[in-house]
C-alpha positions as CSV (number, residue, x, y, z in Angstrom):
1,M,1.9,52.9,-42.2
2,S,-1.7,51.8,-41.8
3,R,-4.2,54.5,-40.7
4,R,-6.6,54.0,-37.8
5,L,-10.2,54.0,-38.9
6,T,-12.1,57.1,-37.8
7,A,-15.8,57.2,-36.9
8,A,-16.5,58.7,-40.3
9,D,-14.5,55.9,-42.0
10,R,-16.5,53.3,-40.2
11,S,-19.8,55.0,-41.0
12,A,-18.9,55.1,-44.7
13,L,-17.9,51.5,-44.7
14,I,-21.1,50.4,-43.0
15,R,-23.2,52.4,-45.4
16,L,-21.4,50.7,-48.3
17,A,-21.8,47.2,-46.8
18,S,-25.5,47.7,-46.2
19,T,-26.0,48.1,-49.9
20,L,-24.3,44.7,-50.7
21,P,-26.0,41.3,-50.7
22,I,-26.0,39.3,-47.5
23,G,-23.2,36.7,-47.7
24,S,-21.4,38.4,-50.6
25,P,-17.6,38.3,-50.4
26,Q,-17.4,42.1,-50.5
27,R,-19.7,42.4,-47.6
28,K,-17.9,39.8,-45.6
29,A,-14.6,41.5,-46.3
30,I,-15.8,44.8,-45.0
31,L,-17.3,43.2,-41.9
32,A,-14.1,41.4,-41.2
33,G,-12.1,44.6,-41.4
34,L,-14.5,46.4,-39.0
35,T,-14.5,43.6,-36.5
36,Q,-10.9,42.5,-36.7
37,T,-9.5,41.9,-33.2
38,A,-6.1,43.4,-32.4
39,S,-3.3,40.9,-32.7
40,G,-2.8,39.0,-29.4
41,D,-6.0,40.3,-27.8
42,E,-7.8,37.6,-25.8
43,V,-11.4,36.7,-26.3
44,N,-14.1,35.1,-24.1
45,V,-12.1,35.3,-20.9
46,P,-14.2,34.3,-17.8
47,G,-14.1,36.9,-15.1
48,R,-13.0,39.5,-17.7
49,H,-15.3,39.3,-20.6
50,I,-17.9,36.8,-19.2
51,L,-19.3,37.4,-15.7
52,D,-22.1,36.1,-13.5
53,D,-24.3,33.6,-15.3
54,A,-23.8,35.0,-18.7
55,Q,-23.1,32.6,-21.6
56,V,-21.0,33.0,-24.8
57,T,-21.4,30.1,-27.1
58,G,-21.0,29.0,-30.7
59,T,-18.3,31.0,-32.4
60,A,-19.3,34.2,-30.7
61,E,-16.5,36.5,-29.5
62,V,-16.3,39.0,-26.7
63,S,-13.0,40.9,-26.7
64,M,-11.2,44.1,-25.6
65,G,-13.0,45.9,-22.8
66,A,-16.4,44.4,-23.6
67,K,-18.4,42.5,-21.0
68,V,-21.3,40.1,-21.0
69,F,-22.9,39.7,-17.6
70,G,-26.1,38.9,-15.6
71,N,-28.0,36.3,-17.5
72,A,-27.2,37.6,-20.9
73,R,-26.4,35.4,-23.9
74,V,-24.1,36.0,-26.9
75,Y,-24.1,33.2,-29.4
76,D,-23.8,32.1,-33.1
77,D,-21.3,34.3,-34.8
78,A,-22.0,37.5,-32.9
79,I,-19.2,39.8,-31.9
80,V,-19.1,42.1,-28.9
81,R,-16.0,44.3,-28.6
82,G,-14.7,47.8,-27.6
83,N,-16.3,48.7,-24.3
84,A,-19.7,47.4,-25.2
85,N,-21.9,45.7,-22.5
86,V,-24.6,43.0,-22.9
87,Y,-26.4,42.3,-19.7
88,G,-29.6,41.5,-17.9
89,K,-31.4,38.8,-19.9
90,A,-30.4,40.4,-23.3
91,Q,-29.4,38.3,-26.3
92,V,-27.0,39.0,-29.1
93,S,-26.9,36.5,-31.9
94,G,-26.5,35.8,-35.6
95,E,-23.7,37.9,-37.1
96,A,-24.5,40.9,-35.0
97,L,-21.7,43.3,-34.1
98,V,-22.0,45.4,-30.9
99,S,-19.0,47.7,-30.4
100,G,-17.9,51.0,-29.0
101,E,-19.8,52.0,-25.9
102,A,-23.0,50.3,-27.0
103,Q,-25.3,48.6,-24.6
104,V,-27.9,45.8,-25.0
105,L,-29.8,45.1,-21.8
106,G,-33.1,44.0,-20.2
107,N,-34.8,41.4,-22.3
108,A,-33.7,43.0,-25.6
109,K,-32.6,41.0,-28.6
110,V,-30.1,42.0,-31.3
111,F,-29.7,39.5,-34.1
112,G,-29.2,39.0,-37.8
113,N,-26.6,41.2,-39.4
114,V,-27.1,44.2,-37.1
115,W,-24.4,46.7,-36.4
116,M,-24.5,48.7,-33.1
117,Y,-21.8,51.2,-32.2
118,G,-21.1,54.5,-30.5
119,S,-23.2,54.8,-27.3
120,A,-26.3,53.3,-28.8
121,K,-28.7,51.4,-26.4
122,V,-31.3,48.7,-27.0
123,S,-33.3,47.9,-23.9
124,D,-36.5,46.5,-22.3
125,Y,-38.1,44.0,-24.8
126,A,-36.9,45.8,-27.9
127,Q,-35.6,43.9,-31.0
128,V,-33.1,45.0,-33.6
129,S,-32.7,42.6,-36.5
130,G,-32.0,42.1,-40.1
131,N,-29.5,44.5,-41.5
132,A,-30.4,47.4,-39.2
133,V,-27.8,49.8,-37.9
134,V,-28.2,51.6,-34.6
135,F,-25.4,54.1,-33.6
136,G,-24.5,57.4,-32.0
137,N,-26.6,58.0,-28.9
138,A,-29.7,56.3,-30.4
139,M,-32.1,54.4,-28.1
140,V,-34.5,51.6,-29.0
141,S,-36.7,50.6,-26.0
142,G,-40.0,49.3,-24.9
143,D,-41.4,46.7,-27.3
144,A,-40.1,48.6,-30.4
145,K,-38.7,46.9,-33.4
146,V,-36.1,48.1,-35.9
147,Y,-35.4,45.8,-38.7
148,G,-34.8,45.4,-42.5
149,G,-32.1,47.9,-43.5
150,A,-33.3,50.7,-41.3
151,W,-30.9,53.1,-39.6
152,V,-31.5,54.8,-36.2
153,E,-28.7,57.3,-35.2
154,G,-27.8,60.5,-33.5
155,N,-30.0,61.1,-30.5
156,A,-33.1,59.5,-32.0
157,K,-35.5,57.4,-29.9
158,V,-37.7,54.5,-31.0
159,Y,-39.9,53.2,-28.2
160,G,-43.3,51.9,-27.2
161,N,-44.5,49.5,-29.8
162,A,-43.1,51.5,-32.7
163,Q,-41.6,49.9,-35.8
164,V,-38.9,51.3,-38.1
165,F,-38.1,49.1,-41.1
166,G,-37.3,48.9,-44.8
167,R,-34.7,51.4,-45.6
168,A,-36.1,54.1,-43.3
169,H,-33.8,56.5,-41.5
170,V,-34.5,58.1,-38.1
171,Y,-32.0,60.5,-36.8
172,G,-31.2,63.8,-35.2
173,D,-33.4,64.2,-32.1
174,A,-36.4,62.6,-33.7
175,Q,-38.8,60.2,-31.9
176,V,-41.0,57.4,-33.1
177,S,-43.3,56.0,-30.5
178,D,-46.5,54.3,-29.5
179,R,-47.6,52.1,-32.4
180,A,-46.3,54.3,-35.2
181,K,-44.5,52.9,-38.2
182,V,-41.8,54.4,-40.4
183,F,-40.8,52.4,-43.4
184,G,-39.9,52.3,-47.1
185,R,-37.2,55.0,-47.6
186,A,-38.9,57.5,-45.3
187,Q,-36.9,59.9,-43.1
188,V,-37.7,61.3,-39.7
189,L,-35.2,63.8,-38.4
190,G,-34.7,67.1,-36.5
191,N,-37.0,67.3,-33.5
192,A,-39.9,65.6,-35.4
193,K,-42.2,63.2,-33.7
194,V,-44.2,60.3,-35.2
195,R,-46.6,58.8,-32.6
196,D,-49.9,57.0,-31.9
197,E,-50.7,54.8,-34.9
198,A,-49.4,57.1,-37.6
199,K,-47.5,55.9,-40.6
200,V,-44.7,57.6,-42.6
201,Y,-43.5,55.7,-45.7
202,D,-42.4,55.8,-49.3
203,W,-39.9,58.7,-49.7
204,A,-41.7,61.0,-47.2
205,V,-39.7,63.2,-44.9
206,V,-40.8,64.6,-41.5
207,T,-38.4,67.1,-40.1
208,D,-37.9,70.2,-37.9
209,D,-40.6,70.3,-35.1
210,A,-43.3,68.7,-37.2
211,E,-45.5,65.9,-35.8
212,V,-47.5,63.1,-37.3
213,Y,-50.0,61.5,-35.0
214,G,-53.4,59.8,-34.6
215,S,-54.0,57.5,-37.6
216,A,-52.5,59.9,-40.1
217,K,-50.5,58.7,-43.1
218,V,-47.7,60.6,-44.8
219,S,-46.4,59.0,-48.0
220,G,-45.1,59.6,-51.5
221,N,-42.7,62.5,-51.7
222,A,-44.4,64.5,-49.1
223,R,-42.3,66.7,-46.9
224,V,-43.7,67.8,-43.5
225,S,-41.5,70.4,-41.8
226,G,-41.6,73.5,-39.6
227,D,-44.3,73.2,-37.0
228,A,-46.8,71.4,-39.2
229,R,-49.2,68.9,-37.5
230,I,-50.7,66.0,-39.4
231,G,-53.1,64.0,-37.3
232,G,-56.5,62.4,-37.1
233,T,-57.3,60.5,-40.2
234,A,-55.4,62.8,-42.7
235,E,-53.6,61.3,-45.6
236,I,-50.8,63.3,-47.2
237,I,-49.4,61.9,-50.4
238,G,-47.3,64.8,-51.6
239,G,-46.5,68.4,-51.3
240,V,-44.6,70.5,-48.8
241,W,-46.3,71.2,-45.5
242,Y,-44.6,73.6,-43.0
243,K,-47.4,75.0,-40.9
244,G,-50.9,74.5,-39.6
245,E,-52.8,71.3,-38.6
246,I,-54.6,68.9,-40.9
247,L,-56.8,66.3,-39.3
248,S,-58.8,64.7,-42.2
249,G,-59.0,64.3,-45.9
250,R,-56.6,63.0,-48.5
251,W,-54.2,65.6,-49.9
252,K,-51.7,65.9,-52.8
253,A,-50.5,69.3,-51.5
254,P,-51.7,72.1,-49.3
255,G,-55.2,73.1,-50.6
256,V,-55.1,70.4,-53.3
257,P,-57.3,67.3,-52.4
258,A,-56.4,64.0,-53.9
């Protein structure tokens, strides 16, 4: 007897697929398994799946309890399923998959090979593209952009003009806002905040209640945790920082200038 995929199963499969080359047979096989519509389920039914002035074109599919309404568009090879909603003037295209209870609304755009599921929401003028994955209760809003192979999950929020890209990972209750950028293989988690025009990149980690703000940069293998505050024009290129505030200088570690 076949076993129904759990949320953990799906997450593991998506993580595996994200490491595979775009267009590879293995990646396509995993995507096909994740997006397979139940036998006999109807797709693109007007009045059920497609309402108002919404458009579903190309080989796009809307199925199960999903709805596209308002002036929204779903096209190319995109798939919207589960109980997901796409509405307002939102667009979902490419080979994007929007499932679960996910929502794409406002003037948001989701395209490329993006996967959205859980109760994730992309709104306003935000864009999620490339191989990005947004799930859980994560929110991407404002004019924010999440792209490349970035992951945003849990209760994380990316908003304003913030950008998360590369293989960066934002999760927990973390927030990335204003014009901040998180990229490379950086991680922002816990209750951490990255804001203003700050940058967190390379393998850096910002966690707990830490904040990075102003024009500060955190890079290398630096770890900023506890209630540490890195702001102003400070540059942190290594070390473990768990308390206090640094507003200037370039530092390898606490008390060790670069």
